[in-house]
MIVOTOR-498271 format. One line per 4 residues: for each residue x, y, z of C-alpha. Coordinates in steps of 0.02 Angstrom, whole numbers. Example, Ala and Ser with C-alpha at 12.3 -4.5 7.8 and 13.67 -1.06 7.14 Angstrom:
615:-225:390  684:-53:357 .
***
This chain:
9788:8396:7261  9725:8333:7428  9750:8455:7569  9734:8450:7757 .
9563:8530:7793  9623:8611:7954  9761:8701:7857  9635:8757:7728 .
9520:8834:7857  9666:8923:7940  9703:9008:7774  9528:9078:7753 .
9568:9226:7865  9689:9282:7729  9550:9287:7599  9530:9477:7583 .
9719:9500:7556  9731:9353:7438  9585:9417:7336  9676:9582:7310 .
9834:9494:7259  9743:9381:7138  9655:9525:7053  9824:9609:7030 .
9895:9461:6933  9928:9497:6750  9917:9318:6688  9772:9326:6561 .
9733:9141:6578  9717:9156:6768  9798:8985:6792  9892:9043:6946 .
9733:9115:7018  9642:8951:6991  9773:8847:7081  9781:8966:7228 .
9595:8970:7252  9589:8781:7235  9707:8771:7384  9605:8892:7489 .
9433:8817:7466  9402:8634:7509  9318:8548:7361  9222:8383:7372 .
9203:8346:7187  9296:8360:7022  9282:8548:7011  9400:8694:6987 .
9354:8849:7085  9386:9007:6985  9373:9182:7057  9300:9302:6931 .
9412:9457:6921  9273:9588:6911  9376:9748:6908  9278:9858:6789 .
9105:9934:6784  8984:9931:6930  9068:9915:7100  9031:9744:7171 .
8963:9772:7346  8875:9633:7443  8794:9542:7296  8630:9459:7349 .
8578:9366:7192  8643:9287:7032  8548:9210:6887  8559:9162:6705 .
8476:9279:6581  8449:9309:6395  8587:9269:6271  8676:9162:6400 .
8724:9311:6506  8744:9300:6694  8655:9436:6792  8681:9485:6974 .
8622:9617:7097  8696:9712:7242  8610:9737:7409  8627:9924:7370 .
8513:9913:7218  8620:9891:7062  8576:9751:6939  8713:9709:6816 .
8771:9580:6690  8942:9496:6704  9041:9525:6545  9201:9447:6478 .
9272:9608:6404  9441:9540:6349  9386:9372:6282  9494:9267:6397 .
9349:9159:6455  9324:9246:6625  9198:9381:6660  9291:9538:6717 .
9164:9678:6704  9000:9716:6788  8892:9809:6660  8748:9906:6735 .
8575:9844:6683  8467:9943:6804  8477:10024:6976  8317:10000:7077 .
8373:10132:7201  8340:10263:7066  8155:10223:7092  8170:10228:7281 .
8168:10038:7292  8287:9927:7392  8356:9752:7404  8334:9674:7230 .
8352:9501:7308  8273:9395:7172  8273:9406:6982  8193:9293:6851 .
8190:9318:6664  8044:9269:6552  8110:9296:6377  8194:9466:6379 .
8087:9532:6522  8161:9535:6697  8049:9518:6848  8136:9588:7003 .
8081:9565:7183  8119:9715:7294  8066:9751:7472  7921:9858:7416 .
7857:9781:7252  7893:9669:7104  7964:9767:6959  7962:9726:6773 .
8112:9779:6668  8148:9769:6481  8294:9820:6371  8200:9876:6217 .
8344:9949:6116  8461:9803:6155  8603:9910:6225  8622:9804:6381 .
8525:9924:6493  8342:9915:6541  8253:10065:6468  8077:10018:6516 .
8009:9983:6691  7837:9951:6765  7755:9888:6923  7701:9705:6916 .
7640:9686:7095  7635:9817:7232  7518:9746:7366  7663:9707:7481 .
7659:9767:7664  7827:9850:7695  7915:9960:7822  8094:10018:7840 .
8150:9853:7920  8302:9784:7826  8237:9605:7835  8091:9630:7720 .
8126:9539:7557  8029:9477:7407  8118:9319:7356  8107:9152:7269 .
8041:9218:7104  8010:9076:6982  7883:9033:6847  7772:8880:6855 .
7703:8778:6712  7543:8881:6730  7641:9035:6673  7615:9123:6839 .
7751:9203:6943  7783:9121:7112  7867:9217:7254  7869:9237:7441 .
7877:9374:7571  7986:9357:7726  7906:9357:7897  7874:9514:7998 .
7876:9420:8164  8034:9508:8226  7985:9683:8164  7905:9786:8303 .
7871:9922:8175  7792:9811:8043  7670:9882:7919  7488:9828:7942 .
7457:9661:7856  7272:9620:7873  7281:9486:7735  7430:9399:7816 .
7539:9410:7661  7705:9425:7750  7770:9253:7794  7683:9170:7648 .
7707:9102:7472  7605:9183:7335  7583:9180:7147  7528:9316:7029 .
7488:9334:6845  7621:9426:6747  7504:9574:6721  7486:9586:6910 .
7296:9586:6906  7267:9423:6999  7361:9347:7144  7330:9212:7273 .
7409:9155:7434  7467:8974:7423  7545:8936:7594  7584:9023:7759 .
7699:9005:7908  7866:9029:7821  8008:9123:7904  8147:9173:7785 .
8141:9086:7616  8280:9155:7506  8253:9038:7360  8125:8923:7275 .
8142:8810:7123  8030:8694:7024  8082:8512:7009  8055:8417:6846 .
7911:8327:6934  7819:8492:6950  7846:8507:7138  7901:8676:7203 .
8047:8659:7326  8098:8797:7445  8222:8820:7586  8183:8902:7751 .
8306:8954:7886  8315:8879:8060  8245:8979:8206  8079:9053:8255 .
7998:8882:8271  8099:8799:8133  8212:8672:8221  8324:8644:8069 .
8380:8714:7903  8231:8659:7801  8204:8595:7627  8017:8601:7596 .
7894:8555:7460  7748:8671:7428  7578:8603:7474  7434:8718:7432 .
7349:8784:7590  7485:8718:7707  7549:8807:7862  7737:8781:7887 .
7753:8816:8073  7822:8993:8092  7726:9131:8182  7567:9031:8218 .
7486:9176:8312  7477:9276:8151  7375:9137:8070  7259:9100:8216 .
7363:8954:8281  7329:8821:8149  7301:8647:8220  7416:8565:8095 .
7589:8613:8036  7683:8544:7886  7860:8494:7925  8010:8495:7806 .
8035:8362:7677  8219:8357:7724  8336:8443:7849  8494:8511:7772 .
8658:8476:7862  8800:8534:7747  8807:8707:7825  8696:8838:7905 .
8581:8968:7829  8536:8905:7653  8535:9056:7540  8496:8989:7365 .
8444:8833:7271  8451:8781:7089  8418:8615:7002  8550:8553:6883 .
8472:8504:6717  8453:8321:6673  8565:8348:6521  8712:8423:6619 .
8816:8283:6694  8928:8401:6794  9020:8264:6885  8874:8143:6895 .
8751:8269:6968  8621:8285:6830  8451:8327:6905  8523:8359:7079 .
8478:8509:7185  8623:8625:7224  8611:8730:7383  8711:8884:7428 .
8741:8917:7612  8780:9085:7691  8843:9005:7851  8813:9070:8029 .
8795:9259:8034  8955:9360:8046  9064:9204:8050  9162:9262:7898 .
9249:9095:7863  9089:8994:7854  8978:8950:7707  8979:8835:7556 .
8882:8733:7430  8797:8565:7454  8691:8460:7338  8541:8348:7367 .
8497:8197:7262  8309:8171:7260  8249:7998:7213  8067:7948:7185 .
8037:7778:7265  7914:7647:7203  7796:7681:7349  7784:7863:7299 .
7896:7930:7437  8050:8035:7406  8226:7990:7460  8351:8127:7497 .
8542:8112:7499  8650:8261:7540  8831:8289:7485  8954:8431:7510 .
9021:8519:7354  9137:8660:7410  9169:8769:7562  9165:8953:7515 .
9116:9082:7646  8961:9189:7644  8875:9133:7484  8710:9220:7443 .
8654:9139:7280  8700:9019:7139  8650:8979:6961  8699:8868:6815 .
8753:8948:6653  8703:8889:6480  8872:8799:6470  8830:8702:6629 .
8953:8791:6743  8901:8835:6919  8912:9020:6963  8917:9077:7144 .
8884:9248:7222  8980:9286:7380  8897:9418:7488  9053:9459:7588 .
9070:9561:7747  8922:9666:7808  8828:9707:7966  8704:9578:8032 .
8566:9659:7930  8670:9621:7773  8700:9807:7743  8870:9867:7680 .
9007:9909:7804  9149:9919:7677  9184:10010:7515  9195:9845:7423 .
9152:9669:7483  9097:9509:7402  9124:9438:7230  9090:9294:7112 .
9159:9120:7079  9121:8983:6957  9144:8797:6972  9208:8712:6815 .
9210:8524:6792  9390:8457:6791  9401:8267:6809  9592:8280:6831 .
9579:8370:6998  9599:8274:7160  9475:8322:7294  9421:8284:7471 .
9299:8142:7488  9224:8187:7656  9182:8350:7740  9264:8361:7913 .
9144:8376:8059  9137:8543:8147  9179:8456:8311  9238:8283:8359 .
9144:8198:8501  9224:8026:8517  9346:8071:8657  9226:8152:8780 .
9244:8079:8954  9088:8038:9053  9152:8135:9204  9173:8291:9097 .
8998:8272:9027  8924:8256:9201  9019:8409:9262  8967:8506:9107 .
8784:8460:9134  8796:8514:9316  8873:8682:9266  8738:8705:9134 .
8608:8695:9273  8706:8798:9401  8737:8939:9277  8549:8942:9239 .
8577:8909:9054  8422:8798:9053  8315:8947:9103  8336:9023:8929 .
8394:8879:8818  8305:8717:8780  8405:8565:8725  8267:8456:8651 .
8283:8519:8472  8102:8575:8467  8057:8712:8591  8129:8887:8578 .
8138:8986:8739  8205:9162:8764  8368:9105:8685  8400:8983:8542 .
8383:8795:8559  8554:8716:8590  8518:8538:8537  8627:8543:8381 .
8747:8681:8432  8891:8556:8419  8862:8526:8234  8828:8708:8195 .
8974:8797:8277  9153:8750:8315  9215:8736:8492  9299:8906:8477 .
9142:8984:8405  9035:8917:8548  9155:8986:8676  9152:9154:8586 .
8962:9157:8586  8959:9127:8774  9099:9247:8816  9040:9390:8704 .
8851:9366:8677  8827:9541:8606  8956:9526:8468  8841:9426:8354 .
8653:9432:8383  8539:9333:8269  8405:9453:8205  8263:9346:8273 .
8348:9353:8443  8363:9542:8453  8291:9607:8617  8160:9746:8622 .
8117:9869:8759  7933:9914:8760  7880:10077:8843  7695:10074:8890 .
7590:10230:8909  7557:10187:9093  7744:10200:9129  7779:10013:9131 .
7934:9955:9037  7947:9777:8972  8103:9691:8910  8102:9536:8800 .
8106:9460:8627  7963:9483:8500  7891:9313:8451  7740:9374:8355 .
7682:9541:8289  7523:9597:8203  7428:9759:8175  7349:9754:8348 .
7475:9673:8466  7656:9632:8500  7684:9464:8583  7841:9479:8689 .
7934:9336:8772  7996:9401:8939  8137:9338:9046  8069:9176:9120 .
7996:9128:8951  7827:9203:8988  7740:9272:8832  7635:9429:8855 .
7527:9508:8720  7536:9698:8723  7401:9795:8632  7481:9925:8519 .
7362:10056:8587  7448:10038:8756  7624:10062:8684  7710:10231:8686 .
7867:10174:8595  7985:10027:8568  8175:10019:8559  8286:9881:8491 .
8425:9833:8611  8603:9842:8550  8660:9713:8677  8607:9532:8694 .
8477:9479:8820  8608:9355:8880  8717:9433:9013  8906:9440:8995 .
9031:9368:9116  8942:9199:9127  9110:9107:9135  9192:9225:9260 .
9267:9128:9403  9265:8959:9315  9424:8858:9297  9482:8812:9124 .
9438:8628:9151  9262:8680:9201  9243:8786:9044  9303:8641:8939 .
9180:8523:9026  9036:8642:8988  9089:8650:8806  9101:8459:8802 .
8922:8446:8865  8855:8572:8740  8942:8489:8594  8885:8317:8651 .
8702:8370:8650  8692:8333:8465  8730:8149:8503  8587:8127:8627 .
***
């Protein structure tokens, strides 16, 4: 059934209520549920979207990962520490129970944000270490645990993750550690492990650093060619949502100060456009047609932070050309908000984890939030053939664009925001703001800059021992210094020995009331100019 996309998006605000109503339905076949969810979520392929009615067992709360495990089971994990398998307890074909496998918080660990099975053994990436788990007595719960790798610099910062766990043909475990560039209380990291990709033997005795300069890489996956692909989020020197290929010894551009300002930086193999904030990748197998997508890379997107109606799935077809180059083609699959991970089951169905509502550190703010969906191939379903653009630019008048450009200068926007798509000043680059956010979202960002603050844009107040107080945004942090970008885009390096304390700011560095006194036509002209930047 083809549906007006604008009507679909307007319904997304009803999602929490509709989810409750759907879970209350008594129809064991869930046909009504399937149809209703099909109407809510725009689909761009022959797929039925099915909400999994998980109403028994572990409370689902902000799931951060999902993967296929032994015996064809699907495993998932909560941000709060629980790892569980999804079980079809009544045999109706839909998983309805979350059966506890292990809770890493019992060991004082947090954020089990990546899981990979090798046989019956689970390897789990947490903020502090990589954990090994095994269910020896086959009762569905891990009864044996051990430390695989514990040489991870960590603090109490919520953005410290160990992610992308996957095994290479060499039998070694590949993983990455998120950057510490925005953490003014980062743990000492003399070997520069944070912000890099590593691999370790399964006994944990030998590890090596393979690449540096990554920012936030939630997922990695090996292609059939042997190449390791990984996604990295835009910001902090990354001008786009990146799809990268691992090159041993490469520096990927983020936090150059930490790595002695390498002369060369490796750019992305491809820039993803389906949505913002890629959160997971998985290759479809060559034997699973799944609507003509065998071998394609599927990408989950979280969407812009705290925009609760944004997110989705895209796919990328990767073709090896005769000259040795790679060709990338990107297609939308489905729009589902706030996805955190995805995996294919043994049956070839695509399972999705939805993180749900949280604070901007991804920590719980509700008693229950998030859930799971699966995409099932259904050739009989009609679907949308093209994803609507976030904004339309064809009708912009030249006079409006000139007025908007003038206002952009008069309001001193250019003092903190670059528009060239490359340089990042005190505030984020606005080159592609028109294809990232809707018109209403851009207006909201300008009017209420403190409502949603991207973690890498959080301001910090530094109190020096000599009484001086500095205000800015951390751009690089190491054991000896904090590099702070001050208002005016001047970067100053502050020795830690001179610092008495630091405080994160609750409000944005961008002042409120920017649009006060402007007429509506002036505000609309400014928005026209910002949206049109992506066309220049």
